[in-house]
Each structure stands twice: as structure tokens, then as C-alpha cells.
C-alpha positions in Angstrom: -1.4 18.3 3.3 1.1 19.8 5.7 0.7 23.3 7.0 3.3 25.9 5.9 4.7 25.9 9.5 5.1 22.1 9.3 6.9 22.4 6.0 9.2 25.0 7.4 9.9 22.8 10.4 10.8 19.8 8.2 13.1 21.9 6.0 14.8 23.2 9.1 15.3 19.6 10.3 16.7 18.6 6.9 19.1 21.5 6.7 20.4 21.0 10.2 20.9 17.3 9.6 22.8 18.0 6.4 24.9 20.7 8.0 25.8 18.4 11.0 26.8 15.6 8.5 29.0 18.0 6.5 30.6 19.2 9.7 31.0 15.7 11.0 29.2 16.4 14.2 26.3 14.6 15.9 22.8 15.6 14.7 20.4 17.0 17.3 17.5 14.7 17.8 14.6 16.2 15.9 11.8 16.7 18.3 8.5 18.3 17.4 5.2 19.3 19.0 3.6 19.1 15.6 1.4 15.9 15.6 1.4 15.6 11.8 5.2 15.4 11.7 5.2 12.7 14.5 3.4 10.1 12.3 5.4 7.3 10.7 5.9 8.0 7.0 8.4 7.3 4.2 10.3 10.2 2.8 13.1 11.2 0.4 15.4 14.2 0.6 16.8 15.6 -2.6 19.6 18.1 -2.7 20.2 20.2 -5.8 22.7 22.8 -6.9 20.8 24.8 -9.5 19.1 22.1 -11.6 21.8 19.6 -10.9 21.1 16.7 -8.6 23.6 16.5 -5.8 22.1 13.7 -3.7 18.8 11.9 -3.1 18.1 9.1 -0.6 15.0 8.0 1.2 12.8 5.3 2.6 9.6 4.1 0.9 8.1 3.2 4.3 9.3 3.6 7.9 7.9 2.9 11.3 9.7 6.0 12.7 8.3 9.5 12.9 8.6 11.7 9.8 10.9 14.1 11.6 13.4 11.3 12.3 13.1 9.9 8.8 13.8 13.3 7.2 16.8 13.9 9.5 18.2 10.5 8.7 17.8 10.6 4.9 18.9 14.2 4.7 22.3 13.2 6.2 22.5 10.3 3.9 21.6 12.3 0.8 24.4 14.8 1.6 27.1 12.3 2.4 26.2 8.7 1.4 24.5 8.8 -2.1 26.9 6.5 -3.9 26.5 8.4 -7.2 28.2 11.5 -5.8 31.0 12.8 -3.6 29.8 14.2 -0.2 28.3 17.7 -0.4 30.8 20.3 0.7 30.0 23.3 2.9 30.4 25.8 0.1 28.0 23.7 -2.1 25.5 23.4 0.7 25.4 27.2 1.1 23.8 27.3 -2.4 21.9 24.1 -2.3 18.1 23.7 -2.5 16.5 21.0 -0.4 13.4 19.2 -1.4 11.5 16.7 0.7 9.1 14.2 -0.8 6.7 12.7 1.8 5.3 9.4 0.4 1.9 7.9 0.6 1.6 4.1 1.1 2.4 2.0 -1.9 -0.4 0.6 -4.0 0.2 -2.4 -6.3 -1.3 -2.0 -9.8 -2.1 -4.6 -12.4 -2.5 -2.3 -15.5 -0.2 0.6 -16.5 -3.3 2.7 -17.3 -3.6 3.2 -13.6 -0.4 5.2 -13.6 -1.0 9.0 -13.5 2.1 10.7 -14.8 2.9 13.7 -12.6 0.8 12.4 -9.7 2.3 8.9 -9.2 5.8 7.8 -8.4 6.8 4.2 -9.4 8.4 1.3 -7.6 9.3 -1.6 -9.8 10.3 -5.1 -8.6 11.5 -7.8 -10.9 13.1 -10.7 -9.2 15.7 -9.3 -6.8 15.9 -6.0 -8.6 14.0 -3.0 -7.2 14.0 0.6 -8.3 12.0 3.8 -7.5 11.4 7.1 -9.2 9.6 10.0 -7.5 6.5 11.5 -9.2 8.3 14.8 -10.1 10.9 13.0 -12.1 8.5 12.1 -15.0 7.3 15.7 -15.1 10.9 17.1 -15.1 11.8 14.9 -18.1 8.5 15.1 -19.9 8.0 11.3 -19.9 4.8 9.5 -20.8 3.8 6.3 -18.9 6.0 3.9 -20.9 9.1 6.2 -20.8 8.6 6.5 -17.0 8.4 2.7 -16.7 11.4 2.2 -18.9 13.4 4.7 -16.7 12.4 3.0 -13.5 13.4 -0.4 -15.0 16.9 1.1 -15.8 17.0 2.5 -12.3 16.4 -1.1 -11.1 19.5 -2.2 -13.0 17.5 -3.9 -15.7 16.9 -3.3 -19.4 14.2 -0.6 -20.2 11.2 -2.9 -21.0 11.8 -5.2 -18.0 8.5 -3.9 -16.5 6.7 -6.0 -19.1 8.1 -9.3 -17.7 5.5 -11.6 -16.2 7.1 -11.5 -12.7 7.3 -7.7 -12.7 5.4 -6.0 -9.9 4.6 -2.3 -10.3 3.6 -0.1 -7.4 2.4 3.5 -7.4 2.5 6.2 -4.7 2.0 9.9 -4.5 4.2 12.4 -2.7 3.7 15.7 -1.0 6.6 17.8 -2.1 8.2 20.3 0.2 10.5 22.4 -1.9 12.7 25.0 -0.2 12.9 27.2 -3.3 9.1 27.4 -3.6 8.6 28.2 0.2 11.3 30.9 0.1 9.8 32.3 -3.2 6.3 32.2 -1.6 7.5 34.1 1.5 9.2 36.8 -0.6 6.0 37.3 -2.7 4.0 37.9 0.5 
């Protein structure tokens, strides 16, 4: 679990990276003296306008320090998510940034091992691969099978493709750093 200061630092790195991408200027190299942010980790950055998704990109695993990963995927979530046009400056002024810091992947052999709300899913079937973060199942109120169907669709496959004999299912957990919750917590103090 990251400290509140570490979470604030990561959000600052993400916001600066997004702003530099929107303004088409080089991003400052994210340095840190915080050891927990210097460790290699996978991470995703999600950008929302209200409840609407505006961009989400990440790496499941990375050999780079968490600060560098967050800066990189924040820029990409703002400007390179193929589902959306790049985030504009007026949009960014109202955007909420969320960072999901991923645990290592764990291959499972039975779907009963999936804990909805705790685990994210990575599905591989042949050359197709898709991932959904843990909070997605909670947001949509999915059970295990609905979550698996959704990750299959995200993989570009039909919903029940996770049942195929060559399907490989991985779970992971994520520490969520949500800007709205941190700001809300600070104003309650």
C-alpha cells in the first residue's frame, strides 16, 4: 500500500505528463526520492470526464520504475487511446485521473479462483489478448461469468471464448489511486 504522499506524487506525475502531451511539449523526467515509486511495476492510467471514460492505457508489467511507467501511460491515455480523440485542455481541466498499480499476474486453472471486485482479468486465447481492471466488474455489477464474457469481448472474441481449451486466464490485483477520492479525503480533513 502506497502512502498518501506517494499517491499524491504519482497523481502529480500523471497530471503533468497529460498536460505536457496536450500542450505538445516534452515531459519532464519524473524523478523521485520515494523508494516505493522507484520499483518496477505495471500500471494503467484512466482518465474520466464525470463517469465517462475518456482514455485508459497501461502496461501489465514493466522493467521500468513506476514513476516512468505512470508518466508514459498517462500521456498515451490522453492522446493515443484508439477509442477516443485526444483529450483537449478544456476537458483536462475537469478530468479525474485514476492510476491502477498492478500486482504480478497469476495463472488460474479454475474460475472459482476469481474474486470479483478484487481481481482483474487477463485472457489469452491464441493470438488474442484482453485485460479488464478489477474495478470494471464492480462498476458494472458483473459476476464471474459476466466478467469473463466481457474480457473475452475485449480480446476481440465471442463472449464465451474463455471456455475454449486453449484459453489462459490470469488474475491480478490493483492498488487504485483515484484523484477524486484523494481530493475528497483532503477536504474532509
